[in-house]
C-alpha angles and dihedrals in degrees: 000000000000118000120205124210102013120133116248130206108225093197090101098054090131094049117109114264124230112217091220096045116112116268122214124218130184114245113250132158090268141040129199112215096193093096094054128086110251091240090057097049098091092053092043092052093047092049091045093052092050092048093045091053091047089051090053101251117150098179124039136169124226114199108206100157132241106259113126093320101257095121091042091055093046091051093046093049088054091047092049091053095046120102087203093066122084096180144332139199143163114296115251120259109282092034098065102290108206091352090071138040126219111217127199109207125209097225134236094285093065111125130216113327090019094282119146110241117257105257096185116115128220 
């Protein structure tokens, strides 16, 4: 499985790599799914969203590619079911267009069901 957001010790750069060993990625406001095996994408996206929220991002971009749209639909089904996601849409031209999805995250203060707490008084 791929883990997103963990620190990695680069002291073993010459050590053999296991294909199934966890990979570590820095958290940025975007992730490119091209380097992941299709079967790993749902876990990668879930882990990425959690790490992005923890890092304080409200808007992120998920690059899934254009292709025939299978990966795009898988990613969007996951986003639609996630309580962490407020909204999502195609990226604008120049940022991936329909080969990427812009995601608006709810934030770490979201309560049960992903709803922001009511901050009104009285």
